[in-house]
C-alpha positions in Angstrom: 97.8 97.5 73.2 99.9 98.2 76.7 102.1 96.2 79.0 103.4 97.1 82.9 107.4 95.8 84.1 107.3 97.2 87.9 106.6 100.3 87.6 106.9 100.8 84.0 104.2 101.5 81.4 104.8 100.5 77.8 102.6 101.8 75.5 102.8 101.2 72.2 102.1 104.3 69.0 102.4 102.4 65.8 102.3 99.3 64.6 106.0 98.6 63.4 107.5 101.1 66.1 107.3 103.6 68.4 106.3 103.5 72.4 105.8 105.7 75.4 107.2 104.8 78.5 105.6 105.9 81.8 106.1 106.0 85.5 109.7 107.0 85.6 111.7 109.6 86.2 115.0 109.8 84.0 118.0 110.6 85.6 121.9 109.0 86.4 120.5 106.9 89.5 118.1 105.0 88.2 118.4 101.4 89.3 119.8 98.6 86.6 116.8 97.0 86.6 115.1 99.7 85.6 117.6 100.5 83.3 117.6 97.1 81.8 113.5 97.5 81.1 113.9 100.5 79.1 116.9 98.9 77.1 114.5 95.8 76.5 111.7 98.0 75.6 114.2 100.2 73.2 115.2 97.4 71.4 111.4 95.8 71.2 110.5 99.3 69.6 113.3 101.5 68.1 112.3 104.8 69.2 110.7 105.3 72.9 109.0 108.7 73.9 108.8 109.7 77.6 106.5 112.6 78.9 107.5 115.1 81.3 111.4 115.0 82.4 111.7 118.8 82.5 113.3 118.1 85.6 116.7 117.2 83.1 119.6 119.4 82.7 122.3 119.0 80.7 124.0 117.1 83.2 121.2 114.3 84.3 121.0 114.5 80.6 124.7 113.1 80.3 123.9 111.0 83.5 121.6 108.8 82.3 123.2 108.4 78.9 126.3 106.8 80.4 123.3 104.2 82.1 122.9 102.6 78.1 126.4 103.3 77.4 129.2 105.5 76.7 128.6 108.7 75.3 130.3 110.1 72.4 131.0 114.1 71.9 130.4 115.5 68.1 133.3 115.4 66.3 134.1 118.7 64.4 132.1 120.9 66.1 133.7 121.9 69.6 132.1 121.7 72.5 132.6 125.1 74.5 132.1 123.4 77.8 133.7 120.3 76.7 129.8 118.3 77.2 128.6 115.4 75.8 125.5 117.0 74.3 124.9 118.6 71.3 122.1 121.4 70.3 119.8 120.6 67.3 118.3 124.2 66.8 116.7 125.5 64.0 119.0 128.1 63.7 121.7 125.9 63.8 121.5 123.2 61.6 118.4 122.2 62.3 116.1 122.9 59.5 116.8 120.5 56.7 114.5 117.4 55.4 116.1 114.4 55.0 116.1 110.6 56.3 119.2 109.5 57.7 121.0 107.2 60.7 123.4 109.4 62.8 126.7 109.6 61.5 126.8 106.3 59.0 130.4 107.8 57.3 132.3 106.5 59.7 132.8 102.7 60.7 131.7 102.3 64.5 128.4 104.9 64.1 126.2 105.6 67.2 124.0 103.1 69.0 121.5 104.8 70.5 120.6 108.6 70.8 118.8 110.7 73.5 116.6 113.9 72.2 115.4 116.3 74.6 113.2 118.6 73.6 113.7 122.3 75.4 111.9 125.5 72.7 109.0 123.7 70.7 107.3 125.2 67.7 104.2 126.5 67.7 103.6 124.1 65.1 105.3 121.8 62.6 108.8 120.6 63.9 107.8 117.0 64.2 110.2 114.1 63.2 109.5 111.1 62.4 111.6 107.5 62.2 111.5 104.5 60.2 112.2 101.3 61.3 115.0 99.6 59.0 114.7 95.9 60.1 110.5 95.9 59.2 111.4 97.4 56.5 114.4 94.4 55.4 111.5 91.8 56.9 108.8 92.9 54.4 110.9 92.9 50.9 110.3 90.6 48.5 112.6 87.7 49.0 114.5 88.5 45.7 115.2 91.8 46.6 116.5 90.7 50.0 119.0 88.2 48.4 120.0 91.1 46.5 120.1 93.8 49.3 122.1 90.6 51.7 125.1 91.1 48.9 125.7 94.6 48.2 128.0 97.2 49.8 127.6 100.9 50.0 129.9 104.1 50.3 128.8 106.7 52.9 130.1 110.1 53.1 129.6 113.6 55.2 131.0 115.2 51.7 127.7 115.9 50.2 125.3 118.5 48.4 124.5 120.6 51.2 123.2 123.2 49.0 121.2 121.5 47.0 119.3 120.2 50.2 119.2 123.4 51.0 119.0 125.7 48.2 118.0 128.7 50.6 120.2 128.6 52.8 122.8 131.6 53.3 126.4 131.7 52.3 127.3 131.8 55.8 125.9 128.9 56.4 127.2 127.3 53.1 130.2 128.2 54.4 130.3 126.8 57.8 129.1 123.4 56.6 132.2 123.3 54.2 134.5 124.6 57.3 133.4 122.9 59.8 130.6 119.6 59.0 133.0 118.5 56.3 136.4 119.8 57.1 137.4 116.4 56.9 136.2 113.8 54.5 135.1 110.5 55.5 134.3 107.4 53.3 132.9 104.4 54.8 131.9 101.5 53.1 129.1 99.4 55.3 127.1 96.2 54.2 123.6 97.5 52.9 122.2 94.9 54.9 123.9 94.8 58.7 123.3 92.3 61.5 122.0 94.2 64.8 124.3 92.7 67.8 122.1 92.8 70.5 118.9 91.4 68.5 120.1 89.4 65.5 117.8 91.0 63.0 118.7 92.6 60.0 118.5 95.9 59.0 119.1 98.1 55.6 121.6 100.4 56.4 120.8 103.2 54.2 119.5 106.8 54.2 121.5 110.6 53.1 125.0 109.9 53.4 125.3 107.0 51.0 126.9 108.1 48.2 127.2 105.2 46.0 126.7 101.3 45.6 129.9 99.6 45.5 131.0 98.2 42.5 127.7 100.1 40.2 127.7 102.9 37.4 126.0 106.0 39.3 122.6 105.4 37.1 122.5 101.7 37.9 123.7 102.7 42.0 120.8 105.5 42.5 117.9 103.4 41.4 118.9 100.8 43.5 119.2 103.2 46.2 115.9 104.7 45.1 114.1 101.7 45.3 115.6 99.9 48.8 115.0 103.2 50.4 111.3 103.7 49.0 110.8 100.0 51.3 112.0 102.1 54.7 109.9 105.2 53.8 106.3 103.4 52.9 104.0 105.3 55.6 103.1 101.9 57.5 107.3 101.1 58.3 106.9 105.1 60.0 106.1 106.8 63.2 105.5 110.5 63.6 106.7 112.3 67.2 104.3 116.0 67.8 107.0 117.3 70.4 106.3 119.0 73.6 108.5 120.6 76.3 110.0 118.2 78.2 110.1 115.2 76.1 112.8 113.2 75.8 112.9 110.1 72.3 115.7 107.3 72.3 115.8 105.9 69.8 118.2 102.9 68.0 120.1 104.2 65.6 121.2 100.7 64.2 117.1 99.9 63.5 115.9 103.1 62.0 116.3 106.3 59.8 115.1 109.5 61.4 113.7 112.8 59.3 113.1 116.4 60.8 110.5 117.6 59.4 111.3 121.7 58.6 107.3 123.3 58.4 107.9 125.6 61.5 108.0 128.7 59.5 110.5 131.3 61.6 109.4 129.9 65.0 112.2 128.5 67.5 113.3 125.0 67.6 116.0 123.9 70.4 116.4 120.3 71.4 119.2 118.4 72.9 120.9 115.2 72.0 123.1 112.8 73.5 125.0 110.3 71.6 125.8 106.5 72.5 128.9 105.2 71.1 128.0 102.5 68.3 130.2 99.5 67.1 131.2 98.3 63.7 129.1 96.5 61.6 128.5 93.2 60.3 127.0 92.2 57.2 125.5 88.6 56.4 128.2 87.8 55.0 130.2 88.3 57.8 132.5 91.0 56.6 132.8 94.1 58.8 132.6 97.9 57.6 135.7 99.6 56.3 137.0 103.4 56.4 138.2 103.9 52.9 139.6 107.7 54.1 141.1 109.3 55.0 143.3 107.0 56.3 144.9 108.1 59.2 142.9 111.6 61.8 144.2 113.0 65.2 141.7 112.0 67.2 140.7 108.3 68.0 136.9 107.8 67.5 133.6 106.5 66.5 135.9 102.8 65.9 138.1 104.2 63.7 142.0 102.9 64.2 144.1 106.6 64.1 141.0 108.1 63.3 138.0 110.3 63.6 134.8 111.1 62.8 132.6 114.2 61.9 128.9 114.5 61.6 125.8 116.2 59.4 124.3 119.3 60.4 121.8 117.6 63.0 117.8 117.7 61.8 116.0 115.4 63.7 
């Protein structure tokens, strides 16, 4: 199935999410009408892909990002050149198998992520996305009612050693010193109402520490139950990268998973994230920062606060 809109062509690649957009050269000089069409396709398909965007460099990548919103710098890893582009490299946190939504341990986590392929291994290194809106829609009614009334605590302080048992001591030390240097706890609704589409989406993933008000055993059982619906194969799409590809996803309606199956081959991508909003649950309650109470630089919707981010795995 394909649809033509002006010079753009949108071709679905999955039944529940994913589409390839062709007929456009990405950059900061696109007309407003083209940006609106890309945004509409992104909201409808949750993740969209562009082939052959080899012309993009760091500056043009960021300039295009500004057309979708306000770029957000990586909160804990200082940029050497002051840019918003963040490296997703196989030798720098890019080897981890985990389903997650970016930076959910802060209240206003990013709305969109824009990922550009620079160096791709000869095999492996694919990325999967899951649609958290259809995951919610296809829950049995009793589970939807239960999820609507739950809240969960998200944190960047997770067991990195358990996630990567083969990590070197210096990698573990770097994680603690940089990625988890400031420990965040944020309570989100398990079901958020999307601010642009009105859809209800499941807000879960690797950064969930516990379901609020439940014991560890009960919390783990419920988290596993709901997360299993997100990860159902029919609810996902898998992308095989080529150099010059760009993927953009709605971080408020998806989870993603970077597959670590390319052995020791180099994989380099660059990501620009676009600022988001504080989620609101079905009951009208907003997400809330639990800790820390105050941190130096305002970011990601934290009053007198800041945030950090996971070792990237996309």
